[in-house]
N, C-alpha and C positions, 0 to 999 in steps of 0.2 A: 504494500500500500504506500502511496505517495501523496504529496500535498500540492504539487505544482509550483513549488518554490525552488527555482533552479539554483544549484550550488556551485556549478562550474561549467565552463564550456570546453568540450573535447574536440579533437580533430580526427576525422575519418582517415585511416591509414590503409584502407583497402580490404579486399576479401582474400581468403586463402582456402586451402582444402577444397578446391573446385567450387568455390562460392559458398561453402557451408559454414565458414568461419569469418566473422566480422571483427576487424581490429580497429581499436580506438585509442588514441593518445588521450589519457584521462586526467592528466595534471593532478591537481590537489585532491581529488576524490579517490584516486587509485589506491591509496593506502587505507581507505575506509571500507574496502570490500575484499572478500576472499573468494577463491574458487568455490563455486556452488552457491554463492550469494547473488542477490539481484541488484540491478541498477536500471533506472529509467533513462533510456537514451532517446532523446527527442520525444519523450512521452511513451515509449515502448518499453515494457518490462522485459529485460533480457537477463539471462543467467551467465555469470562470469565462469569461463572454463579455464582461464589462465591469466596470471598477472606477472608482468616482467618489466621492472624499472619504469613504472608509470604508464605502461601500455597494457591494455586489457583486451582479451579475446573472448568473443561470445559465439556460441552456436546459433545460427539462424536457419530456420526451416523454410521450405518453399512457401508454406502458408504465410509466414511472416513477411517474406519478400513480396508476395502478391497483395497483401493488405496494407503495405506501407510504402513510403517513398524511398526506402533504403535501396531498392533496385536501381534507382537513378543517381545514387550518390557518386561523387567524384572525389578522388584523393585530395585532401586538404579542406573539404567541406567542414563547417563548424556544426557541432551537435550539442544540444542542451543535456546536461547530466544532473541527476538527482538520486541520492541514496534513499533507501527505504525509510519509512517513518517508524520511529520507535514509540512505544506507548507513552513514554515520558516527554516526547517532543511536543512543542506547541503546533497546533493546526493552523499554520499561517495562511494557507490558501484554501483549498477544499479537498475532499477525498477523491483521489485519482487512482484508478486501478492499474494503469499502464497497459490497458487493452484498447487499442485505437479503434474507434467506430468507423471512421472513413477518412480518406485523404481528400481534403478540400483544395480548391484552386484559388489562389489569390486573384481577386478581381481588380481591385485598385487600392492604392495607399494615398490617403489625403492628409497633408499636414494640418494638425490641430494643435498649435502651440499651447503648452510646451512640448507636446508629443505628436502622435499620429493616430489616425483612424484607419484600421485595416478591414477590408471587406473580403469575405470568404464564401465560396459557393456552398450551398446547403442542399444535399439530396432530399427528395420528398420523404423518403422513409424515415429520415432523422429529424424532420421538422418539428414533431411533437416534443422532442427532448431538449430543445434549446429555446429558452424564453428570455424576453427582455429583462435585464437586471439579474439574470441567473448566471450560474457559474458554467464555464466551459474551459477545457484544457486545449491549448493550441501549441503544437510542438512541445507538449509537456508543461507549458506555462499556464498557471491558474489565472484566468482572466474573467471579466464580466462582459456578457453580451450587451452591448450598448443599444443595439437595434436588431430586430429580426424580421426579415421579409419572407416572401414565398419561396425564393430560391437562393437566398444568401443571408448571412448575418454579419454584424460589424462589432469589432472590439476596439477599445481605446488602448493605446500603448503610451505609458508615461515614460519620461526619460530614463528612469531607473530600470525599467523592464527592457527598454531598447539597448541600454548599455550592458546589461548582464546576460542577455540571451541572443540566440541567433536570429531572432525576429528583426534585428537591425538590418540584416542583409537580404530579406525577402523582396522579391520583385513580382509584378503582375505576371501571372501565368505559372508561378512556382506552385508545387504541391506541398501541402503541410498536413501534419497529423492533427486530427480532431477527435477528442474524447468528450462525449456529452456527460452531463452530471449524473453520477451513479445513482444517487437517491431518486432523482426524477425518473430514471429508467425503471427502477424497481417499483415505484409507485404506479407508473403507467402500466407496467406488466401486470401488477396485482389487480388493478381496476379492470383491465381487459379480461383477465381470467375470471374474475368475479362476475362480470357481465355475462360471459359465455356460460359459466356454470349455472348462474341464475336463470338464464333463458332456456336452458335445457331441461329444467325441472318441470 
């Protein structure tokens, strides 16, 4: 479990083992994880299989590559990193599982001093799970949906977020990871199951 508060920026160093292993220069957080432990990489929960002088290796399955933007990474790309939440840690953002719901495409970026407003495409299937002023994780960053339309949503990026994350470098057309609010998904699922069960009696 994570909170969407990014602790460091890593650098993608390529794939190995016929694409089954992803290597990341993890900087300051490398010493906080051990093989077998988890790390959120751009909001995706990955298991560390090896640690070597600040560089981490993760196994990536075909399913992970199909559901994320990792398949399009280039050596040198910046990645957001977050260690798992401990029960004693403050919940500074919101509950983030590390399971990406979809990859959205950046529509536009509009300066809104002192920060920016970022617009991201929103598939119809996930429209019920993002609400205005609700929480959403974008590339693993806990943000608030400032506005939600039929086919897109918008988030505000303050200077601190821009400085600490890879959202500083996104451009229109880029793919980014989106995880909808976990609690909202559970509530929506529970209500739908309740309706179906009730109507079948």
